[in-house]
DSSP file (Angstrom, degrees, kcal/mol; ACC not computed):
  #  RESIDUE AA STRUCTURE BP1 BP2  ACC     N-H-->O    O-->H-N    N-H-->O    O-->H-N    TCO  KAPPA ALPHA  PHI   PSI    X-CA   Y-CA   Z-CA
    1    1 A X              0   0    0      0, 0.0     2,-0.2     0, 0.0     6,-0.0   0.000 360.0 360.0 360.0 135.2  254.0  175.3  159.9
    2    2 A X    >   -     0   0    0      4,-0.1     3,-1.1     1,-0.1    40,-0.2  -0.629 360.0-105.5-100.9 167.1  254.5  175.2  163.6
    3    3 A X  T 3  S+     0   0    0      1,-0.3    -1,-0.1    -2,-0.2    39,-0.0   0.789 117.6  46.0 -61.6 -32.3  252.4  173.3  166.1
    4    4 A X  T 3  S+     0   0    0      2,-0.1    -1,-0.3     0, 0.0     2,-0.2   0.578  90.4 102.9 -88.7  -9.7  250.6  176.4  167.5
    5    5 A X    <   -     0   0    0     -3,-1.1     2,-0.2     1,-0.0     0, 0.0  -0.526  64.8-138.4 -79.7 136.3  249.9  177.9  164.1
    6    6 A X     >  -     0   0    0     -2,-0.2     4,-2.2     1,-0.1     3,-0.3  -0.561  25.7-109.2 -89.5 161.2  246.4  177.7  162.7
    7    7 A X  H  > S+     0   0    0      1,-0.2     4,-2.8     2,-0.2     5,-0.3   0.862 116.3  56.4 -59.3 -39.5  245.7  176.9  159.0
    8    8 A X  H  > S+     0   0    0      1,-0.2     4,-2.0     2,-0.2    -1,-0.2   0.913 109.8  45.6 -60.8 -43.1  244.5  180.4  158.2
    9    9 A X  H  > S+     0   0    0     -3,-0.3     4,-2.2     2,-0.2    -1,-0.2   0.909 112.4  51.7 -65.2 -42.2  247.7  182.0  159.5
   10   10 A X  H  X S+     0   0    0     -4,-2.2     4,-2.3     1,-0.2    -2,-0.2   0.932 112.0  44.9 -61.0 -47.7  249.8  179.4  157.7
   11   11 A X  H  X S+     0   0    0     -4,-2.8     4,-3.0     2,-0.2     5,-0.3   0.849 109.2  56.1 -69.2 -33.3  248.1  180.0  154.4
   12   12 A X  H  X S+     0   0    0     -4,-2.0     4,-2.0    -5,-0.3    -1,-0.2   0.930 110.4  46.3 -60.4 -43.6  248.3  183.8  154.8
   13   13 A X  H  X S+     0   0    0     -4,-2.2     4,-2.0     2,-0.2    -2,-0.2   0.921 114.8  46.3 -63.4 -45.5  252.0  183.4  155.2
   14   14 A X  H  X S+     0   0    0     -4,-2.3     4,-2.4     1,-0.2    -2,-0.2   0.926 114.6  45.8 -64.9 -46.5  252.3  181.1  152.2
   15   15 A X  H  X S+     0   0    0     -4,-3.0     4,-2.3     2,-0.2    -1,-0.2   0.832 110.5  53.6 -70.9 -31.6  250.2  183.3  149.9
   16   16 A X  H  X S+     0   0    0     -4,-2.0     4,-2.3    -5,-0.3    -1,-0.2   0.920 109.8  48.8 -64.1 -43.6  251.9  186.5  151.0
   17   17 A X  H  X S+     0   0    0     -4,-2.0     4,-2.4     2,-0.2    -2,-0.2   0.922 110.6  50.6 -60.8 -45.2  255.2  184.8  150.0
   18   18 A X  H  X S+     0   0    0     -4,-2.4     4,-2.4     1,-0.2    10,-0.2   0.918 110.6  49.3 -60.0 -44.1  253.8  183.7  146.7
   19   19 A X  H  X S+     0   0    0     -4,-2.3     4,-2.2     1,-0.2    -1,-0.2   0.887 110.0  51.0 -64.1 -39.0  252.6  187.2  145.9
   20   20 A X  H  X S+     0   0    0     -4,-2.3     4,-1.4     2,-0.2    -1,-0.2   0.917 110.4  49.1 -63.5 -42.6  256.0  188.7  146.9
   21   21 A X  H  <>S+     0   0    0     -4,-2.4     5,-2.6     1,-0.2     3,-0.2   0.908 110.4  51.0 -63.6 -41.3  257.7  186.3  144.5
   22   22 A X  H ><5S+     0   0    0     -4,-2.4     3,-1.6     1,-0.2    -1,-0.2   0.891 106.6  55.0 -62.0 -39.4  255.3  187.2  141.7
   23   23 A X  H 3<5S+     0   0    0     -4,-2.2    -1,-0.2     1,-0.3    -2,-0.2   0.812 106.0  52.2 -63.7 -29.6  256.0  190.9  142.3
   24   24 A X  T 3<5S-     0   0    0     -4,-1.4    -1,-0.3    -3,-0.2    -2,-0.2   0.351 126.3-101.5 -88.0   5.8  259.7  190.1  141.8
   25   25 A X  T < 5S+     0   0    0     -3,-1.6     2,-0.9     1,-0.2    -3,-0.2   0.521  85.2 124.8  90.6   5.5  259.0  188.4  138.5
   26   26 A X      < -     0   0    0     -5,-2.6     2,-0.5    -6,-0.2    -1,-0.2  -0.832  49.7-153.4-101.6  97.9  259.3  184.8  139.8
   27   27 A X        -     0   0    0     -2,-0.9     2,-0.6    -5,-0.1    -8,-0.1  -0.586   6.2-157.5 -74.4 122.3  256.0  183.1  138.9
   28   28 A X        -     0   0    0     -2,-0.5    -6,-0.1   -10,-0.2    -1,-0.0  -0.903  11.0-139.0-105.2 116.6  255.2  180.3  141.3
   29   29 A X     >  -     0   0    0     -2,-0.6     4,-1.9     1,-0.1     3,-0.5  -0.332  20.4-115.8 -70.1 153.2  252.9  177.6  139.9
   30   30 A X  H  > S+     0   0    0      1,-0.2     4,-3.2     2,-0.2     5,-0.3   0.881 114.9  58.3 -57.6 -40.5  250.2  176.2  142.1
   31   31 A X  H  > S+     0   0    0      1,-0.2     4,-2.0     2,-0.2    -1,-0.2   0.867 106.6  49.1 -60.5 -35.5  251.7  172.7  141.9
   32   32 A X  H  > S+     0   0    0     -3,-0.5     4,-1.9     2,-0.2    -1,-0.2   0.913 113.4  45.5 -68.8 -43.5  255.0  174.1  143.4
   33   33 A X  H  X S+     0   0    0     -4,-1.9     4,-2.5     2,-0.2    -2,-0.2   0.923 112.5  51.0 -65.3 -44.7  253.2  175.9  146.2
   34   34 A X  H  X S+     0   0    0     -4,-3.2     4,-2.7     1,-0.2     5,-0.2   0.899 107.9  53.0 -61.7 -41.5  251.1  172.8  147.0
   35   35 A X  H  X S+     0   0    0     -4,-2.0     4,-1.8    -5,-0.3    -1,-0.2   0.922 111.0  46.4 -59.3 -44.7  254.2  170.6  147.1
   36   36 A X  H  X S+     0   0    0     -4,-1.9     4,-1.2     2,-0.2    -2,-0.2   0.891 111.7  51.7 -66.0 -39.1  255.8  173.0  149.6
   37   37 A X  H >X S+     0   0    0     -4,-2.5     4,-0.8     1,-0.2     3,-0.7   0.949 109.5  49.4 -60.8 -49.1  252.6  173.2  151.7
   38   38 A X  H 3< S+     0   0    0     -4,-2.7     3,-0.4     1,-0.2    -1,-0.2   0.857 111.5  49.3 -60.5 -36.7  252.3  169.4  151.9
   39   39 A X  H 3< S+     0   0    0     -4,-1.8    -1,-0.2    -5,-0.2    -2,-0.2   0.716 112.6  46.7 -77.1 -19.8  255.9  169.0  153.0
   40   40 A X  H << S+     0   0    0     -4,-1.2    -1,-0.2    -3,-0.7    -2,-0.2   0.447  83.4 111.8-105.5   0.7  255.7  171.6  155.7
   41   41 A X  S  < S-     0   0    0     -4,-0.8     2,-0.0    -3,-0.4    -3,-0.0  -0.339  74.8-101.9 -69.8 155.5  252.5  170.6  157.5
   42   42 A X    >   -     0   0    0    -40,-0.2     3,-2.1     1,-0.1     4,-0.1  -0.343  36.6-102.1 -72.5 159.9  252.7  169.2  161.0
   43   43 A X  G >  S+     0   0    0      1,-0.3     3,-1.9     2,-0.2     4,-0.3   0.725 114.7  74.8 -58.1 -22.7  252.3  165.4  161.4
   44   44 A X  G 3  S+     0   0    0      1,-0.3    -1,-0.3     2,-0.1     3,-0.2   0.694  97.8  48.8 -66.3 -14.0  248.7  165.7  162.5
   45   45 A X  G <> S+     0   0    0     -3,-2.1     4,-2.2     1,-0.1     3,-0.4   0.303  78.3 106.0-103.1   7.3  247.8  166.4  158.9
   46   46 A X  H <> S+     0   0    0     -3,-1.9     4,-2.2     1,-0.2     5,-0.2   0.890  77.7  52.3 -55.5 -43.1  249.8  163.4  157.5
   47   47 A X  H  > S+     0   0    0     -4,-0.3     4,-1.8     1,-0.2    -1,-0.2   0.870 111.2  45.7 -65.1 -36.5  246.7  161.4  156.7
   48   48 A X  H  > S+     0   0    0     -3,-0.4     4,-2.6     2,-0.2    -1,-0.2   0.831 109.1  56.2 -76.6 -30.9  245.0  164.2  154.8
   49   49 A X  H  X S+     0   0    0     -4,-2.2     4,-2.7     2,-0.2    -2,-0.2   0.932 108.6  47.8 -61.8 -45.4  248.2  164.9  152.9
   50   50 A X  H  X S+     0   0    0     -4,-2.2     4,-2.4     1,-0.2     5,-0.2   0.919 111.8  50.3 -61.5 -43.7  248.2  161.2  151.7
   51   51 A X  H  X S+     0   0    0     -4,-1.8     4,-2.3     2,-0.2    -2,-0.2   0.908 112.3  46.5 -62.7 -42.4  244.6  161.4  150.8
   52   52 A X  H  X S+     0   0    0     -4,-2.6     4,-1.2     2,-0.2    -2,-0.2   0.930 113.5  48.7 -64.9 -45.4  245.1  164.6  148.7
   53   53 A X  H  < S+     0   0    0     -4,-2.7     5,-0.2     1,-0.2    -2,-0.2   0.877 119.5  37.6 -64.0 -38.0  248.2  163.2  147.0
   54   54 A X  H  < S+     0   0    0     -4,-2.4    -1,-0.2    -5,-0.2    -2,-0.2   0.785 119.6  45.8 -84.6 -27.7  246.5  159.9  146.1
   55   55 A X  H  < S+     0   0    0     -4,-2.3     2,-0.3    -5,-0.2    -2,-0.2   0.507 110.1  45.7 -98.4  -4.2  243.0  161.3  145.3
   56   56 A X  S  < S-     0   0    0     -4,-1.2     2,-0.9    -5,-0.1     3,-0.1  -0.929  78.6-112.3-137.4 159.9  243.8  164.3  143.1
   57   57 A X    >>  -     0   0    0     -2,-0.3     3,-2.0     1,-0.2     4,-1.4  -0.829  28.0-158.2 -88.6 106.0  245.9  165.3  140.2
   58   58 A X  T 34 S+     0   0    0     -2,-0.9    -1,-0.2     1,-0.3   -24,-0.1   0.702  88.3  62.1 -63.5 -19.8  248.3  167.8  141.9
   59   59 A X  T 34 S+     0   0    0      1,-0.2    -1,-0.3    -3,-0.1   -28,-0.2   0.689 112.3  36.3 -77.9 -16.9  249.1  169.4  138.6
   60   60 A X  T <4 S+     0   0    0     -3,-2.0    -2,-0.2   -30,-0.1    -1,-0.2   0.620  94.1  96.8-109.3 -17.2  245.4  170.5  138.2
   61   61 A X     <  -     0   0    0     -4,-1.4     2,-0.3     1,-0.1   -27,-0.1  -0.444  67.7-129.5 -78.2 149.4  244.3  171.3  141.7
   62   62 A X    >>  -     0   0    0     -2,-0.1     4,-1.8     1,-0.1     3,-0.5  -0.663  16.4-120.5 -96.8 152.5  244.3  174.9  142.9
   63   63 A X  H 3> S+     0   0    0     -2,-0.3     4,-2.8     1,-0.2     5,-0.2   0.879 113.7  58.3 -57.0 -40.0  245.9  176.2  146.1
   64   64 A X  H 3> S+     0   0    0      1,-0.2     4,-2.3     2,-0.2    -1,-0.2   0.846 103.5  51.6 -62.4 -35.0  242.5  177.4  147.3
   65   65 A X  H <> S+     0   0    0     -3,-0.5     4,-2.2     2,-0.2    -1,-0.2   0.918 111.6  46.4 -66.9 -44.2  241.0  173.9  147.0
   66   66 A X  H  X S+     0   0    0     -4,-1.8     4,-2.7     2,-0.2     5,-0.2   0.911 111.1  53.5 -63.1 -42.1  243.9  172.5  149.1
   67   67 A X  H  X S+     0   0    0     -4,-2.8     4,-2.5     1,-0.2    -2,-0.2   0.929 109.4  47.6 -58.9 -47.0  243.4  175.3  151.6
   68   68 A X  H  X S+     0   0    0     -4,-2.3     4,-2.3     1,-0.2    -1,-0.2   0.906 112.2  49.4 -61.6 -42.9  239.7  174.6  152.0
   69   69 A X  H  X S+     0   0    0     -4,-2.2     4,-2.0     1,-0.2    -2,-0.2   0.920 113.3  46.0 -63.0 -44.4  240.3  170.9  152.4
   70   70 A X  H  X S+     0   0    0     -4,-2.7     4,-2.4     2,-0.2    -2,-0.2   0.872 111.6  51.6 -69.6 -36.8  243.0  171.5  155.1
   71   71 A X  H  X S+     0   0    0     -4,-2.5     4,-2.4    -5,-0.2    -1,-0.2   0.919 110.1  49.6 -64.1 -42.7  240.9  174.1  156.9
   72   72 A X  H  X S+     0   0    0     -4,-2.3     4,-2.1     1,-0.2    -2,-0.2   0.907 111.9  48.2 -62.3 -41.5  237.9  171.6  157.1
   73   73 A X  H  X S+     0   0    0     -4,-2.0     4,-2.7     2,-0.2    -1,-0.2   0.897 109.4  53.0 -65.8 -40.2  240.2  168.9  158.4
   74   74 A X  H  X S+     0   0    0     -4,-2.4     4,-2.6     2,-0.2     5,-0.2   0.917 108.9  49.5 -60.9 -43.9  241.6  171.3  161.0
   75   75 A X  H  X S+     0   0    0     -4,-2.4     4,-2.4     2,-0.2    -1,-0.2   0.913 111.6  49.1 -61.0 -42.9  238.1  172.1  162.2
   76   76 A X  H  X S+     0   0    0     -4,-2.1     4,-2.3     2,-0.2    -2,-0.2   0.921 112.4  47.2 -63.3 -44.9  237.2  168.4  162.4
   77   77 A X  H  X S+     0   0    0     -4,-2.7     4,-2.3     2,-0.2    -2,-0.2   0.910 113.2  48.3 -64.1 -42.2  240.4  167.6  164.4
   78   78 A X  H  X S+     0   0    0     -4,-2.6     4,-2.2     2,-0.2    -1,-0.2   0.882 110.4  52.3 -65.5 -38.0  239.9  170.5  166.8
   79   79 A X  H  X S+     0   0    0     -4,-2.4     4,-1.8    -5,-0.2    -2,-0.2   0.924 110.7  46.9 -62.9 -45.1  236.2  169.5  167.3
   80   80 A X  H  X S+     0   0    0     -4,-2.3     4,-2.0     1,-0.2    -2,-0.2   0.894 111.7  51.1 -65.2 -39.7  237.3  166.0  168.2
   81   81 A X  H  X S+     0   0    0     -4,-2.3     4,-2.0     1,-0.2    -1,-0.2   0.888 108.9  50.7 -64.7 -39.1  240.0  167.2  170.5
   82   82 A X  H  X S+     0   0    0     -4,-2.2     4,-1.4     1,-0.2    -1,-0.2   0.857 109.4  51.3 -68.5 -33.3  237.5  169.5  172.3
   83   83 A X  H  X S+     0   0    0     -4,-1.8     4,-0.8     2,-0.2    -1,-0.2   0.888 109.8  49.8 -67.8 -38.9  235.1  166.6  172.7
   84   84 A X  H >< S+     0   0    0     -4,-2.0     3,-0.5     1,-0.2    -2,-0.2   0.886 110.3  50.7 -66.3 -38.1  237.9  164.4  174.2
   85   85 A X  H 3< S+     0   0    0     -4,-2.0    -1,-0.2     1,-0.2    -2,-0.2   0.798 107.3  53.3 -70.5 -28.7  238.8  167.2  176.7
   86   86 A X  H 3<        0   0    0     -4,-1.4    -1,-0.2     1,-0.2    -2,-0.2   0.652 360.0 360.0 -82.5 -14.3  235.3  167.6  177.9
   87   87 A X    <<        0   0    0     -4,-0.8    -1,-0.2    -3,-0.5    -2,-0.1   0.486 360.0 360.0 -75.6 360.0  234.8  164.0  178.7
């Protein structure tokens, strides 16, 4: 993930890649995708990555759940940044 990329774009890229791999016969488990997502996020998401890793069983969580959590966090961070800029 790059600094200018929003979470929706990032997940579109990741899920497209997963679908392509599945089409080629390489089944990618959610835990594998989630691990890659967590390792490639920008540092501004470090705290939520730690919370997800400590608070959930990564072998049982779905990519969509992680996506929702990260999108919600992104909205919260953007909201706080916009409030700081308006002050």
